[in-house]
C-alpha positions in Angstrom: 5.2 248.9 113.0 2.9 247.5 110.4 1.1 244.3 111.3 -1.4 242.9 108.9 -4.3 240.7 109.9 -4.7 237.3 108.3 -8.0 235.5 107.7 -8.3 234.3 111.3 -8.2 237.9 112.6 -4.9 237.4 114.5 -2.1 239.9 113.7 0.4 238.0 111.7 3.2 239.0 114.1 1.5 237.0 116.8 0.1 234.1 114.8 -0.3 231.1 117.1 0.6 227.7 115.7 -2.3 226.1 117.4 -4.9 226.8 120.1 -2.6 225.3 122.7 -1.1 228.2 124.7 1.9 226.1 125.6 3.3 226.1 122.0 5.6 228.8 120.8 4.2 231.8 119.0 5.6 233.0 115.7 7.0 236.2 116.9 9.7 238.2 115.1 11.6 239.6 118.0 13.7 241.7 115.7 10.5 243.6 114.5 9.6 244.6 118.1 10.2 248.3 119.1 13.9 248.8 120.0 13.5 251.6 122.5 10.5 251.3 124.8 9.1 253.7 127.4 8.3 252.3 130.8 4.8 251.0 131.4 3.7 254.3 132.9 3.7 255.7 129.4 1.5 253.1 127.7 -0.3 250.9 130.3 -3.4 253.1 130.4 -4.0 252.0 126.7 -3.5 248.3 127.5 -6.4 245.9 127.4 -5.4 244.7 130.9 -5.5 248.2 132.4 -7.5 248.2 135.6 -7.9 244.4 135.8 -6.8 242.3 138.7 -3.0 241.8 138.3 -3.3 238.2 139.7 -4.9 237.3 136.3 -1.5 238.1 134.7 0.6 236.1 137.2 -0.9 232.6 136.9 0.7 229.9 139.0 0.9 227.5 136.0 1.2 228.0 132.3 -2.2 226.3 131.9 -3.9 229.0 133.9 -2.6 231.8 131.5 -5.5 231.5 129.1 -7.5 234.4 130.5 -4.5 236.7 130.5 -3.5 235.7 127.0 -7.1 236.4 125.7 -6.8 240.0 126.9 -3.4 240.3 125.2 -4.9 239.0 122.0 -6.9 242.2 121.6 -4.4 244.6 123.1 -3.3 247.6 121.1 0.1 247.9 122.9 1.0 244.2 122.9 4.2 244.6 120.9 5.4 247.5 123.2 4.6 245.4 126.3 6.5 242.4 125.0 9.5 244.5 124.0 9.5 246.0 127.5 9.3 242.6 129.1 12.2 241.2 127.0 14.4 244.3 127.3 13.9 244.5 131.1 14.1 240.8 131.9 10.6 240.4 133.2 10.8 236.8 134.5 7.3 236.5 135.9 3.8 236.8 134.5 2.2 237.3 131.2 3.6 240.2 129.2 2.8 241.1 125.6 0.9 237.9 124.9 3.6 235.6 126.1 4.0 233.5 129.2 7.2 233.1 131.2 8.2 230.0 129.4 7.4 231.4 126.0 9.6 234.5 126.7 12.5 232.3 127.9 12.3 230.3 124.6 12.2 233.5 122.6 15.2 234.9 124.3 17.1 231.6 123.9 16.2 231.4 120.2 17.4 235.0 119.6 20.6 234.7 121.7 
């Protein structure tokens, strides 16, 4: 998948609308990988690999900032998000999205 960077340095596939992590991201769900291997195949390349998992399971959306910052520089973010959506991951930060953001993405696509 080709993702070009814009002036801000964010990949255009994941261009945030503002700095507020609660707002939706502009994510083209249809451009995500269709068939994704389990995390065992790609998690070692993830920016979050080896970090405390609690960072990625915040108790509130407002506490997700640290996890989202790791996702912002992750080379497997699209695969991670595709995995989360395809497997119904309900909890935690996956692929640069929070639980609420994934629910909104799924509702929008459905």
